[in-house]
Structures are given as structure tokens and as C-alpha cells.
LOSE-5041 format. One record per atom (N, C-alpha, C): residue number from 1; x, y, z. Coordinates in Angstrom, 2 decimals. Atoms other than C-alpha are relative to their C-alpha. Example, Ala and Ser with C-alpha at 12.3 -4.5 7.8 and 13.67 -1.06 7.14 Angstrom:
BEGIN
<1; <0.89; -1.19; 0.00>>
<1; <12.30; -4.50; 7.80>>
<1; <0.90; 1.20; 0.00>>
<2; <-0.82; -1.19; -0.06>>
<2; <13.67; -1.06; 7.14>>
<2; <-0.77; 1.09; 0.73>>
end
This chain:
BEGIN
<1; <-1.97; -0.31; 0.63>>
<1; <118.44; 230.12; -22.20>>
<1; <0.59; -1.95; 1.76>>
<2; <-0.17; 0.93; 0.05>>
<2; <120.51; 226.92; -20.91>>
<2; <0.67; 0.59; 1.21>>
<3; <-0.54; 0.28; -1.15>>
<3; <122.23; 227.54; -17.53>>
<3; <0.96; -0.84; 0.27>>
<4; <-1.03; 0.64; 0.00>>
<4; <125.36; 227.06; -16.86>>
<4; <1.15; -0.15; 1.84>>
<5; <-0.71; -0.56; -1.21>>
<5; <127.84; 226.45; -14.25>>
<5; <1.33; -0.35; -0.44>>
<6; <-0.71; -1.36; 0.22>>
<6; <131.01; 228.76; -14.41>>
<6; <0.99; -0.55; 0.26>>
<7; <-1.08; 0.18; -1.29>>
<7; <134.53; 227.83; -12.98>>
<7; <1.44; 1.05; -0.89>>
<8; <-1.36; -0.39; 0.69>>
<8; <138.36; 229.65; -14.31>>
<8; <0.26; -0.95; -0.56>>
<9; <-0.72; 0.57; 0.78>>
<9; <140.16; 228.51; -16.48>>
<9; <1.62; -0.08; 1.10>>
<10; <-1.09; -0.13; 0.30>>
<10; <143.73; 227.63; -15.35>>
<10; <0.65; 0.75; -0.70>>
<11; <-1.12; -0.81; 0.64>>
<11; <146.57; 230.10; -16.23>>
<11; <0.11; -1.45; -1.37>>
<12; <-1.22; -0.33; 0.59>>
<12; <148.81; 227.23; -17.84>>
<12; <-1.58; -0.92; -0.29>>
<13; <0.69; 1.20; 0.31>>
<13; <145.18; 224.54; -18.83>>
<13; <-0.14; -0.42; -1.29>>
<14; <-0.10; 0.06; 0.82>>
<14; <146.15; 224.81; -22.31>>
<14; <1.10; -1.38; -0.55>>
<15; <-1.42; 0.99; -0.87>>
<15; <150.12; 223.44; -20.80>>
<15; <-0.51; -1.61; -0.42>>
<16; <0.65; 1.81; -0.84>>
<16; <148.14; 220.81; -19.42>>
<16; <-0.28; -0.28; -1.17>>
<17; <0.56; 0.47; 0.89>>
<17; <146.47; 219.86; -22.54>>
<17; <1.57; -0.58; -0.98>>
<18; <-1.04; 0.41; 0.66>>
<18; <149.26; 219.58; -24.43>>
<18; <0.15; -1.57; 0.07>>
<19; <-0.58; 0.79; -1.00>>
<19; <150.82; 217.81; -21.91>>
<19; <-0.54; -1.18; -0.84>>
<20; <1.40; 1.65; 0.09>>
<20; <147.79; 214.62; -22.05>>
<20; <0.64; -0.81; -1.16>>
<21; <0.41; 0.64; 0.28>>
<21; <147.72; 214.58; -24.86>>
<21; <1.60; -0.28; -1.79>>
<22; <-1.63; 0.23; 0.07>>
<22; <151.79; 214.89; -25.64>>
<22; <0.17; -1.92; 0.44>>
<23; <-0.32; 1.66; -0.84>>
<23; <151.98; 211.48; -23.63>>
<23; <-1.18; -1.76; -1.30>>
<24; <0.63; 0.38; 1.18>>
<24; <149.01; 210.52; -26.48>>
<24; <0.90; -0.84; -0.98>>
<25; <-0.14; 0.15; 1.19>>
<25; <150.85; 210.51; -28.98>>
<25; <1.18; -0.86; -0.15>>
<26; <-1.68; 1.11; 0.61>>
<26; <154.72; 209.02; -27.98>>
<26; <-0.08; -1.03; 0.94>>
<27; <0.72; 1.23; -0.14>>
<27; <153.15; 206.26; -26.07>>
<27; <-1.34; -0.79; -1.25>>
<28; <1.62; 0.44; 0.55>>
<28; <150.05; 205.63; -28.38>>
<28; <-0.44; -1.16; -1.13>>
<29; <-1.05; 0.67; 1.00>>
<29; <151.71; 203.55; -31.24>>
<29; <0.35; -1.46; 0.22>>
<30; <-0.60; 1.25; -1.04>>
<30; <151.48; 200.38; -28.41>>
<30; <-0.89; -0.93; 0.03>>
<31; <2.12; 0.72; 0.55>>
<31; <149.03; 197.53; -29.02>>
<31; <-0.48; -0.04; 1.25>>
<32; <1.43; 0.22; -1.26>>
<32; <146.04; 197.63; -26.99>>
<32; <-0.59; -1.37; 0.44>>
<33; <0.11; 1.23; -0.87>>
<33; <145.36; 194.32; -25.30>>
<33; <-1.21; -0.85; -0.73>>
<34; <1.50; 0.65; 0.98>>
<34; <141.98; 194.59; -25.84>>
<34; <-1.10; 0.71; -1.49>>
<35; <0.62; -1.10; 1.42>>
<35; <141.82; 196.56; -29.36>>
<35; <-0.37; -1.04; -1.16>>
<36; <0.51; 0.64; 1.02>>
<36; <140.57; 194.00; -31.55>>
<36; <1.82; 0.13; -1.25>>
<37; <-1.63; 0.22; 1.16>>
<37; <144.32; 193.87; -33.13>>
<37; <1.32; 2.15; -0.42>>
<38; <0.20; -1.39; 0.29>>
<38; <144.18; 198.06; -32.72>>
<38; <1.32; 0.68; 1.62>>
<39; <-0.29; -0.56; -0.21>>
<39; <146.73; 200.62; -31.44>>
<39; <-0.89; 0.56; 1.07>>
<40; <0.54; -0.32; -1.31>>
<40; <146.13; 202.15; -27.91>>
<40; <-0.42; 2.17; -1.20>>
<41; <0.25; -0.80; 0.92>>
<41; <145.85; 205.31; -30.43>>
<41; <-0.44; -0.65; -1.05>>
<42; <2.04; 0.54; 1.53>>
<42; <143.59; 203.80; -33.59>>
<42; <-0.64; -0.83; 0.69>>
<43; <1.27; 0.80; -0.82>>
<43; <141.38; 202.67; -30.59>>
<43; <-0.24; 0.62; 0.39>>
<44; <-0.08; -1.34; 0.11>>
<44; <141.37; 205.80; -29.54>>
<44; <-0.33; 0.76; -0.12>>
<45; <0.67; -0.62; 1.51>>
<45; <140.48; 208.17; -32.74>>
<45; <-0.93; -1.05; -0.19>>
<46; <0.62; 1.18; 0.17>>
<46; <138.03; 204.94; -33.17>>
<46; <-1.43; 0.64; 0.57>>
<47; <0.92; -0.57; -0.31>>
<47; <136.23; 205.50; -30.44>>
<47; <-0.32; 1.88; 0.59>>
<48; <-0.26; -1.97; -0.33>>
<48; <136.39; 210.07; -30.06>>
<48; <-0.90; -0.43; -1.87>>
<49; <0.73; 0.29; 1.26>>
<49; <134.95; 208.75; -34.38>>
<49; <-1.11; -0.03; 0.45>>
<50; <0.34; 0.87; -0.78>>
<50; <132.49; 207.23; -32.70>>
<50; <-0.67; 0.71; 0.56>>
<51; <0.90; -1.20; -1.00>>
<51; <130.82; 209.71; -30.33>>
<51; <0.80; 1.25; -0.30>>
<52; <0.73; -1.19; 1.27>>
<52; <131.29; 212.92; -32.60>>
<52; <-0.47; -0.61; -0.62>>
<53; <0.57; 0.44; 0.66>>
<53; <129.89; 211.04; -34.75>>
<53; <-1.58; -0.47; 0.71>>
<54; <0.99; 0.28; -0.57>>
<54; <127.00; 210.38; -32.28>>
<54; <-0.57; 1.53; 0.21>>
<55; <0.28; -1.42; -0.71>>
<55; <126.79; 213.95; -31.53>>
<55; <-0.01; 0.44; 1.42>>
<56; <-0.03; -0.17; -1.09>>
<56; <128.38; 213.80; -28.50>>
<56; <0.28; 1.03; 0.66>>
<57; <0.02; -1.63; -0.32>>
<57; <129.40; 216.74; -26.03>>
<57; <0.74; -0.06; -0.52>>
<58; <-1.61; 0.14; -0.23>>
<58; <133.42; 217.35; -26.06>>
<58; <0.35; -0.74; 1.04>>
<59; <-1.11; 0.87; -0.74>>
<59; <133.89; 216.17; -23.18>>
<59; <0.07; -1.87; 0.25>>
<60; <-0.38; 1.64; -0.45>>
<60; <132.94; 212.61; -23.34>>
<60; <0.35; -0.19; -1.64>>
<61; <-0.14; 0.20; 1.31>>
<61; <133.67; 213.09; -27.06>>
<61; <2.24; -0.47; 0.46>>
<62; <-1.22; 0.23; -1.27>>
<62; <137.72; 213.71; -24.77>>
<62; <-0.37; -1.27; 0.55>>
<63; <-0.45; 1.71; -0.72>>
<63; <136.94; 210.56; -22.77>>
<63; <0.08; -1.26; -0.72>>
<64; <0.60; 1.99; 1.13>>
<64; <135.47; 207.83; -25.72>>
<64; <1.92; 0.54; -0.10>>
<65; <-1.28; -0.75; 0.25>>
<65; <139.21; 210.00; -27.33>>
<65; <1.81; -1.50; 0.87>>
<66; <-1.02; 0.99; -1.32>>
<66; <141.43; 208.91; -23.74>>
<66; <-0.02; -0.82; 1.36>>
<67; <0.53; 0.41; -0.37>>
<67; <139.72; 206.82; -22.18>>
<67; <0.82; -2.08; 0.55>>
<68; <-0.89; 1.16; -0.05>>
<68; <142.68; 204.22; -21.74>>
<68; <1.14; 0.30; 0.11>>
<69; <-1.87; -1.07; -0.53>>
<69; <145.31; 206.79; -21.01>>
<69; <1.11; -0.89; 1.52>>
<70; <-0.45; 0.89; -1.22>>
<70; <145.84; 205.21; -17.79>>
<70; <1.00; -1.32; -0.09>>
<71; <-0.68; 1.74; 1.06>>
<71; <147.50; 201.55; -19.87>>
<71; <1.54; 1.18; 0.16>>
<72; <-1.61; -0.65; 1.10>>
<72; <150.52; 204.52; -21.28>>
<72; <0.63; 1.13; 1.31>>
<73; <-1.03; -0.67; -1.22>>
<73; <151.22; 206.03; -17.58>>
<73; <1.25; -1.06; 0.54>>
<74; <-0.30; 0.35; 0.12>>
<74; <154.10; 204.38; -16.39>>
<74; <0.43; 0.11; 1.60>>
<75; <0.64; -0.03; -0.69>>
<75; <154.56; 203.47; -13.20>>
<75; <0.87; 0.62; 1.41>>
<76; <-1.06; -1.28; -0.84>>
<76; <157.09; 206.68; -12.04>>
<76; <-1.89; 0.59; -0.15>>
<77; <1.35; -0.83; -0.50>>
<77; <153.16; 208.41; -12.61>>
<77; <-0.73; -0.67; 0.54>>
<78; <1.33; 0.23; -0.34>>
<78; <150.83; 206.15; -11.03>>
<78; <-0.56; -1.23; -0.27>>
<79; <-0.41; 1.20; 1.12>>
<79; <151.06; 203.24; -13.24>>
<79; <0.52; -0.99; 0.30>>
<80; <-0.50; 1.44; 0.05>>
<80; <151.66; 198.98; -12.77>>
<80; <-0.20; 0.32; -0.77>>
<81; <0.30; 0.96; 1.37>>
<81; <151.74; 198.04; -16.23>>
<81; <-0.57; -1.42; 0.42>>
<82; <0.84; 0.92; 0.47>>
<82; <150.23; 194.94; -15.01>>
<82; <-1.03; -0.25; 0.46>>
<83; <1.61; -0.43; -0.50>>
<83; <147.26; 196.49; -13.66>>
<83; <-1.20; -0.63; -1.51>>
<84; <1.16; 0.33; 0.79>>
<84; <144.19; 194.82; -14.52>>
<84; <-1.75; 0.49; 0.36>>
<85; <1.01; -0.50; -0.80>>
<85; <140.87; 195.51; -14.09>>
<85; <-0.56; 1.20; -0.36>>
<86; <-0.35; -0.91; 0.55>>
<86; <140.24; 199.23; -13.33>>
<86; <0.74; 1.06; 0.30>>
<87; <-1.06; -1.25; -0.74>>
<87; <143.12; 200.36; -12.04>>
<87; <0.67; 1.14; -0.74>>
<88; <-0.59; -0.26; 1.62>>
<88; <144.19; 201.46; -15.68>>
<88; <-1.15; 1.47; 0.09>>
<89; <1.02; -1.04; 0.48>>
<89; <140.78; 203.21; -15.35>>
<89; <0.23; 1.44; 0.72>>
<90; <0.34; -0.88; -0.73>>
<90; <141.09; 204.95; -12.40>>
<90; <1.51; 0.63; 0.54>>
<91; <-1.25; -0.43; -0.01>>
<91; <144.85; 205.58; -12.97>>
<91; <-0.46; 1.82; -0.77>>
<92; <0.65; -0.95; 0.49>>
<92; <143.63; 207.63; -16.18>>
<92; <-0.78; 0.60; 0.28>>
<93; <1.45; -1.35; -0.14>>
<93; <140.54; 209.63; -14.60>>
<93; <0.91; 0.35; 0.98>>
<94; <-0.82; -1.29; -0.72>>
<94; <142.98; 210.72; -12.11>>
<94; <0.95; 1.65; -0.74>>
<95; <-0.29; -1.06; 0.72>>
<95; <144.87; 212.63; -14.67>>
<95; <-0.59; 0.79; -0.31>>
<96; <0.51; -0.84; 1.04>>
<96; <142.59; 213.57; -16.72>>
<96; <-0.87; 1.17; 0.74>>
<97; <0.34; -0.67; -0.81>>
<97; <140.84; 214.85; -13.51>>
<97; <0.35; 0.71; -0.34>>
<98; <-0.82; -1.76; -0.55>>
<98; <143.02; 217.49; -13.38>>
<98; <0.58; 0.33; -0.48>>
<99; <-0.84; -0.21; 0.75>>
<99; <143.70; 218.62; -16.00>>
<99; <-1.03; 0.29; -0.52>>
<100; <0.77; -0.67; 0.67>>
<100; <140.36; 219.00; -17.95>>
<100; <-1.70; -0.66; 1.05>>
<101; <0.56; 0.25; -1.02>>
<101; <137.85; 217.44; -15.25>>
<101; <-0.78; -0.83; 0.06>>
<102; <0.21; 1.32; -0.38>>
<102; <135.10; 215.55; -13.77>>
<102; <-1.40; -0.57; -0.89>>
<103; <0.33; -0.50; 0.97>>
<103; <132.83; 216.10; -16.64>>
<103; <0.22; -1.42; -0.83>>
<104; <-0.57; 1.29; 0.15>>
<104; <135.75; 213.37; -18.36>>
<104; <0.57; -0.40; 0.27>>
<105; <-0.20; 1.11; -0.51>>
<105; <137.02; 211.87; -16.15>>
<105; <-0.54; -1.24; 1.14>>
<106; <0.63; 1.09; -0.82>>
<106; <133.96; 210.08; -14.47>>
<106; <-0.10; -1.65; -0.56>>
<107; <0.50; 1.03; 0.92>>
<107; <133.10; 208.49; -17.53>>
<107; <1.00; -0.69; -0.25>>
<108; <-1.32; 1.17; -0.14>>
<108; <136.66; 206.89; -17.81>>
<108; <0.48; -0.47; 0.93>>
<109; <-0.89; 1.46; -1.33>>
<109; <137.36; 205.85; -13.95>>
<109; <-1.31; -1.38; -0.41>>
<110; <0.98; 0.95; 0.59>>
<110; <133.63; 203.98; -14.79>>
<110; <-0.53; -1.32; -0.60>>
<111; <0.34; -0.51; 0.92>>
<111; <134.11; 203.24; -17.85>>
<111; <-0.27; -2.04; -0.14>>
<112; <0.20; 1.87; 0.30>>
<112; <135.44; 198.69; -17.07>>
<112; <-0.35; -0.13; 0.82>>
<113; <2.70; 0.53; -0.93>>
<113; <131.53; 198.51; -14.38>>
<113; <0.17; 0.18; -0.17>>
<114; <0.86; -0.06; 0.81>>
<114; <130.68; 199.41; -17.07>>
<114; <-0.66; -1.24; -0.78>>
<115; <0.05; 1.38; 0.78>>
<115; <131.68; 196.52; -19.10>>
<115; <-0.58; -1.24; 0.92>>
<116; <0.17; 1.13; -1.72>>
<116; <131.35; 194.90; -15.85>>
<116; <-2.16; -0.08; -0.28>>
<117; <1.30; 0.16; -0.05>>
<117; <127.54; 195.92; -15.54>>
<117; <-0.82; -0.05; -1.03>>
<118; <1.23; 0.79; 1.10>>
<118; <126.44; 194.63; -19.51>>
<118; <0.84; -1.29; -0.03>>
<119; <-0.55; 1.04; -0.22>>
<119; <128.54; 191.78; -19.11>>
<119; <-0.88; -1.48; 1.14>>
<120; <1.41; 1.15; -1.19>>
<120; <125.99; 190.46; -16.00>>
<120; <-1.22; 0.07; -0.36>>
<121; <2.27; -0.31; -0.08>>
<121; <122.61; 191.91; -17.42>>
<121; <0.39; -1.15; -1.28>>
<122; <0.44; 0.87; 0.91>>
<122; <121.06; 189.26; -19.63>>
<122; <-0.97; 0.52; -0.77>>
<123; <1.21; -1.73; 0.30>>
<123; <119.46; 192.43; -20.88>>
<123; <1.13; 0.38; -1.38>>
<124; <-1.53; -0.68; 0.17>>
<124; <122.79; 193.58; -22.37>>
<124; <0.99; -0.56; 0.25>>
<125; <-0.70; 0.45; -0.12>>
<125; <124.75; 191.49; -22.57>>
<125; <0.18; -0.50; -1.63>>
<126; <-0.42; 0.66; 1.11>>
<126; <124.72; 190.13; -26.36>>
<126; <0.66; 1.80; -0.59>>
<127; <-1.05; -1.02; 0.12>>
<127; <126.49; 194.13; -26.58>>
<127; <1.34; -0.60; -0.60>>
<128; <-1.55; -0.24; -1.01>>
<128; <129.99; 192.72; -25.49>>
<128; <-0.48; -1.12; -0.81>>
<129; <-0.71; 0.43; 0.95>>
<129; <131.69; 190.42; -28.15>>
<129; <0.50; -1.26; 1.67>>
<130; <-0.45; 1.06; -1.32>>
<130; <132.51; 186.89; -26.12>>
<130; <1.02; 0.75; 0.49>>
<131; <-2.12; 0.44; -1.30>>
<131; <136.35; 187.89; -25.19>>
<131; <-0.53; 1.19; 0.68>>
<132; <0.37; -1.04; -0.65>>
<132; <134.70; 191.41; -24.07>>
<132; <-0.80; -0.23; 1.56>>
<133; <0.56; -0.03; -1.06>>
<133; <132.54; 189.70; -21.38>>
<133; <0.81; -0.59; 1.00>>
<134; <-1.48; 0.05; -0.08>>
<134; <135.47; 187.24; -21.27>>
<134; <1.27; 0.22; 1.61>>
<135; <-1.09; -1.11; -0.09>>
<135; <137.15; 190.18; -19.84>>
<135; <-0.44; 0.31; 1.04>>
<136; <0.34; -0.59; -0.18>>
<136; <135.41; 192.00; -17.96>>
<136; <-0.38; -1.20; 1.02>>
<137; <0.38; 0.49; -0.95>>
<137; <133.91; 189.29; -15.51>>
<137; <1.75; -1.22; 0.63>>
<138; <-1.25; -0.38; -0.81>>
<138; <137.74; 188.39; -15.20>>
<138; <0.57; 0.45; 1.03>>
<139; <-0.46; -1.04; -0.43>>
<139; <138.57; 191.61; -14.34>>
<139; <-0.34; 0.46; 1.75>>
<140; <1.45; -0.34; -1.76>>
<140; <135.47; 192.29; -11.45>>
<140; <0.07; -1.04; 0.55>>
<141; <0.37; 0.51; -0.10>>
<141; <134.44; 189.64; -11.80>>
<141; <-2.22; -0.04; -0.17>>
<142; <1.13; -0.69; 0.26>>
<142; <129.98; 189.07; -11.55>>
<142; <-0.77; 0.34; 0.47>>
<143; <1.21; -1.13; -0.86>>
<143; <127.83; 192.31; -10.61>>
<143; <-1.82; -1.07; 0.69>>
<144; <1.13; 0.81; -0.85>>
<144; <124.95; 191.02; -8.18>>
<144; <-0.67; 0.77; -0.27>>
<145; <0.82; -0.62; 0.65>>
<145; <121.81; 192.72; -8.30>>
<145; <0.75; 1.56; 0.93>>
<146; <-0.65; -1.17; -0.77>>
<146; <123.29; 195.37; -5.68>>
<146; <0.63; 0.87; -0.52>>
<147; <-1.05; -1.22; 1.13>>
<147; <125.87; 196.55; -7.15>>
<147; <-0.49; 0.37; -1.12>>
<148; <0.66; -0.21; 0.59>>
<148; <124.58; 196.68; -10.23>>
<148; <-0.84; 1.49; -0.03>>
<149; <0.37; -1.26; -0.45>>
<149; <121.62; 198.93; -9.05>>
<149; <0.79; 0.96; 0.68>>
<150; <-0.83; -1.20; -0.38>>
<150; <124.37; 201.35; -7.25>>
<150; <0.63; 0.91; -1.48>>
<151; <-1.17; -0.71; 0.99>>
<151; <126.48; 201.66; -10.21>>
<151; <-0.38; 0.86; -0.93>>
<152; <0.57; -0.70; 1.05>>
<152; <123.84; 202.95; -12.06>>
<152; <-0.32; 1.75; 1.28>>
<153; <0.13; -1.05; -1.23>>
<153; <123.53; 205.72; -8.96>>
<153; <1.58; 1.09; -0.54>>
<154; <-1.36; -0.46; -0.16>>
<154; <127.70; 206.79; -9.68>>
<154; <-0.67; 1.70; -0.65>>
<155; <-0.22; -0.96; 0.71>>
<155; <127.95; 209.81; -11.12>>
<155; <0.36; -0.05; -2.16>>
<156; <-0.98; 0.31; 0.85>>
<156; <128.10; 209.96; -14.73>>
<156; <0.08; -1.81; -0.82>>
<157; <0.24; 1.69; 0.11>>
<157; <127.17; 205.85; -14.95>>
<157; <-0.53; 0.08; -1.76>>
<158; <0.57; -0.14; 0.89>>
<158; <125.33; 206.63; -18.01>>
<158; <0.64; 0.13; -0.46>>
<159; <-0.89; -0.50; 0.83>>
<159; <127.78; 208.27; -20.10>>
<159; <1.53; -1.45; 0.25>>
<160; <-0.51; 1.32; -0.22>>
<160; <129.93; 205.00; -18.93>>
<160; <-0.54; -1.38; -0.53>>
<161; <0.03; 1.36; 0.55>>
<161; <128.30; 202.67; -20.44>>
<161; <-0.09; -0.08; -1.47>>
<162; <-0.28; -0.41; 1.35>>
<162; <127.93; 204.69; -23.66>>
<162; <1.28; -0.36; -0.72>>
<163; <-1.14; 0.02; 0.07>>
<163; <131.34; 204.79; -23.78>>
<163; <0.69; -1.12; 0.02>>
<164; <0.26; 1.08; -0.54>>
<164; <131.57; 201.04; -23.02>>
<164; <0.04; -1.00; -1.33>>
<165; <0.67; 0.51; 1.81>>
<165; <129.82; 200.53; -26.10>>
<165; <0.44; 0.72; -1.40>>
<166; <-0.69; -0.57; 0.27>>
<166; <131.56; 202.74; -28.04>>
<166; <1.14; -0.73; -0.28>>
<167; <-1.22; 0.39; 0.29>>
<167; <134.72; 201.20; -27.07>>
<167; <-0.06; -1.35; -1.23>>
<168; <0.44; 0.53; 0.58>>
<168; <133.21; 198.44; -27.92>>
<168; <-0.26; -0.57; -2.32>>
<169; <0.23; 0.46; 1.81>>
<169; <132.03; 198.66; -32.11>>
<169; <1.17; 1.20; -0.87>>
<170; <-1.10; -0.38; 0.74>>
<170; <135.40; 199.93; -32.11>>
<170; <0.97; -0.61; -0.53>>
<171; <-0.66; 0.97; 0.50>>
<171; <137.02; 196.72; -33.07>>
<171; <-0.25; -0.05; -1.44>>
<172; <0.68; -0.05; 1.98>>
<172; <134.56; 197.20; -36.83>>
<172; <0.00; 0.86; -0.64>>
<173; <-0.37; -1.76; 1.02>>
<173; <135.41; 200.80; -37.09>>
<173; <0.68; -0.63; -1.02>>
<174; <-0.92; 0.93; 1.26>>
<174; <136.71; 199.90; -40.97>>
<174; <0.11; 2.20; -0.56>>
<175; <-0.35; -1.04; 0.50>>
<175; <137.87; 203.52; -42.99>>
<175; <0.96; 0.67; 0.54>>
<176; <-1.01; -1.40; 0.09>>
<176; <140.12; 206.38; -42.25>>
<176; <-0.86; 1.22; 1.13>>
<177; <0.44; -0.98; -1.48>>
<177; <139.24; 208.58; -38.54>>
<177; <0.98; 1.25; -0.30>>
<178; <-1.01; -1.51; 0.12>>
<178; <140.13; 212.25; -38.21>>
<178; <1.41; -0.33; 0.15>>
<179; <-1.45; 0.20; -1.29>>
<179; <143.25; 213.00; -36.28>>
<179; <0.19; 0.27; 1.09>>
<180; <0.12; -0.37; -1.18>>
<180; <144.28; 213.47; -33.31>>
<180; <0.39; 1.43; 0.13>>
<181; <0.07; -1.81; -0.77>>
<181; <144.85; 217.14; -33.71>>
<181; <-1.45; 0.74; -1.16>>
<182; <0.64; -1.06; 0.45>>
<182; <141.64; 217.21; -35.32>>
<182; <-0.74; 0.22; 1.64>>
<183; <0.78; -0.39; -1.32>>
<183; <140.08; 216.53; -31.54>>
<183; <0.69; 1.02; 0.51>>
<184; <-0.48; -0.54; -0.72>>
<184; <143.09; 218.24; -29.87>>
<184; <-0.54; 1.68; -0.49>>
<185; <1.03; -1.46; -0.28>>
<185; <141.37; 221.82; -31.29>>
<185; <-0.72; -0.01; 0.37>>
<186; <2.09; -1.18; -1.31>>
<186; <137.61; 221.05; -30.03>>
<186; <0.62; -0.35; 1.13>>
<187; <0.81; 0.11; -1.53>>
<187; <138.36; 219.96; -26.57>>
<187; <1.04; 1.21; 0.31>>
<188; <-0.90; -0.69; -1.20>>
<188; <141.59; 222.76; -26.16>>
<188; <-2.13; 1.43; -0.63>>
<189; <0.69; -0.40; 0.17>>
<189; <138.13; 224.64; -27.84>>
<189; <-1.41; 0.28; 0.86>>
<190; <0.93; 1.21; -1.48>>
<190; <136.01; 223.28; -25.09>>
<190; <0.44; 0.72; 0.85>>
<191; <-0.68; -0.20; -0.77>>
<191; <138.26; 223.59; -22.39>>
<191; <0.40; 1.16; 0.38>>
<192; <-0.14; -1.23; -0.24>>
<192; <139.86; 226.60; -22.94>>
<192; <-0.48; 1.31; -0.74>>
<193; <1.34; -0.53; 0.95>>
<193; <136.91; 229.35; -24.30>>
<193; <1.17; 1.73; -0.08>>
<194; <-1.10; -1.49; 0.42>>
<194; <139.10; 232.69; -25.52>>
<194; <-1.70; 0.93; 1.17>>
<195; <1.04; -0.70; -1.31>>
<195; <136.18; 233.99; -21.89>>
<195; <1.47; 0.66; 0.57>>
<196; <-0.24; -0.40; -1.05>>
<196; <138.48; 232.82; -19.74>>
<196; <-0.64; -1.05; 0.99>>
<197; <0.85; 0.99; -0.88>>
<197; <135.88; 229.98; -18.03>>
<197; <-0.79; -0.50; -0.86>>
<198; <0.26; 0.86; 0.53>>
<198; <134.25; 226.99; -18.66>>
<198; <-1.67; 0.02; 0.89>>
<199; <0.95; 0.35; -0.04>>
<199; <131.16; 226.75; -19.25>>
<199; <-0.95; -1.89; 0.09>>
<200; <0.07; 2.11; 0.05>>
<200; <129.22; 222.74; -18.54>>
<200; <-1.28; 0.38; 0.05>>
<201; <1.33; 0.58; -0.49>>
<201; <125.47; 222.22; -18.94>>
<201; <-0.73; -0.40; 0.63>>
<202; <0.32; 0.03; -1.00>>
<202; <123.47; 222.22; -16.31>>
<202; <-0.92; -1.08; -0.25>>
<203; <0.85; 1.48; 0.76>>
<203; <122.25; 218.28; -16.45>>
<203; <0.70; -0.79; -0.82>>
<204; <-1.53; 0.65; 1.30>>
<204; <125.26; 217.27; -19.08>>
<204; <-0.08; -1.59; 0.95>>
<205; <-0.01; 0.97; -0.06>>
<205; <125.14; 213.79; -16.36>>
<205; <-0.97; -1.29; -0.47>>
<206; <1.28; 1.43; 0.35>>
<206; <121.45; 212.74; -17.68>>
<206; <0.76; -0.25; -1.02>>
<207; <-0.81; 0.66; 1.00>>
<207; <123.57; 212.26; -20.72>>
<207; <-0.55; 0.36; -1.13>>
<208; <1.00; -0.03; 1.32>>
<208; <121.89; 212.95; -24.21>>
<208; <0.34; -0.83; -0.74>>
<209; <-0.54; 1.22; 0.65>>
<209; <123.63; 209.97; -26.07>>
<209; <-0.56; -1.15; 1.27>>
<210; <0.34; 0.90; -0.70>>
<210; <121.22; 207.10; -25.27>>
<210; <1.18; -1.54; -0.21>>
<211; <-1.26; 1.49; 0.39>>
<211; <123.40; 204.17; -24.38>>
<211; <0.41; -1.08; -0.68>>
<212; <0.26; 0.69; 0.66>>
<212; <121.98; 201.60; -25.74>>
<212; <-1.36; -0.52; -0.69>>
<213; <0.21; -0.25; 1.35>>
<213; <120.25; 202.52; -28.42>>
<213; <0.40; -0.07; -1.03>>
end
């Protein structure tokens, strides 16, 4: 039997999730700076599609959908519109942690550092486009050996690498994607179950979706 870590769901969780998705819906049509000519909405939906097709758990699908939501926050909500590097990731992660918890927030928080990790690896840098490698090094600089090793010790670092690779692949995804409403139902169904308790499978951070395959 799979053990779980359970926590009570706040009575306003549904409303909080609705507000996050409303923000994404209202501001997500702006152009994504590094999305291959896509809007934030299109980029997020393509990433979430790849996550769902890979059989990822719902928290990681939610992270894929909303990983760049920090770009959509205005200054009054704790975001500087001119932020670079992992600052938008931290702003988005703080928002998502308050609503959906660490299984969503940590992959979002580390996804920019995951790109740096990939970009400074001779083995894995080929998985990124030239533009992505340049952006990663511009935003945070080269990761030395010690920093690369300690990055892998962070919680959900493996999931953040997986997310980064989906983000890269999303630039080339063609065809229709599921709607935002599809993913909204998925997220609500996972985080607001009828019994009022969220169950997180123990060992989730071991990452059932292998990041480099």
C-alpha cells in the first residue's frame, strides 16, 4: 500500500486556485520572451501537454503549466517586470507554494537553475538550443562542479530538470493542446478531493519521470 503524507485542505483552496488560473488567463496572452514566439499561455499549455503525455503526477503537470507565472505578476504583487534569471521563478514559486504547496513550488523555483545545470554540462548541454544556453549563462553564469553537485541535492531538483526539458521541447510542439479548463479540472481534482485531504505519495521527489531520457 502506498503511504501518504496528508494535510487538511483549506476551505478556500478552490477559490485560491481559481484566482491563480484567472491571473494566467487574464495576462497569459502576452508574448513570452523565450518561448519561440509563443504567448505565456501557449507556452504553458504546451509544457503541460508534454507533462501529461509523459505520465507525470498532477503536481508536476501544474508546475509545467504555471512555471513562468512569476513573469505575469506586477510590481505590487512582488515582481519586478525587469527581473532576469531565477527571480521570476522565485516570485512564481512563492505564489504557488501558498496555494498548491511544495510539490508544485519547488520545481518552479529551481527551473531556471536547472537550465544552468544543463547548459554547463558537456553531456547535457546538447539538449538545449543555442539561445537557451546563452540565456542560461547570461542569467546566472557558469555552474562550477560544487554548485552542480549541490544543485542535485535540492528538493525536487530532478523534477526541475524534467520541467526545463519540457520547456525546451515546447518551443517545437505543433498541433492543438488541451485547454486551460482541462488542466484546471485536473488540478482542482487533485488538490481539492471530496474527502478534504490531499494525499502526496511518499517518495514523490524521486521523480517517476526520468529527466534525461
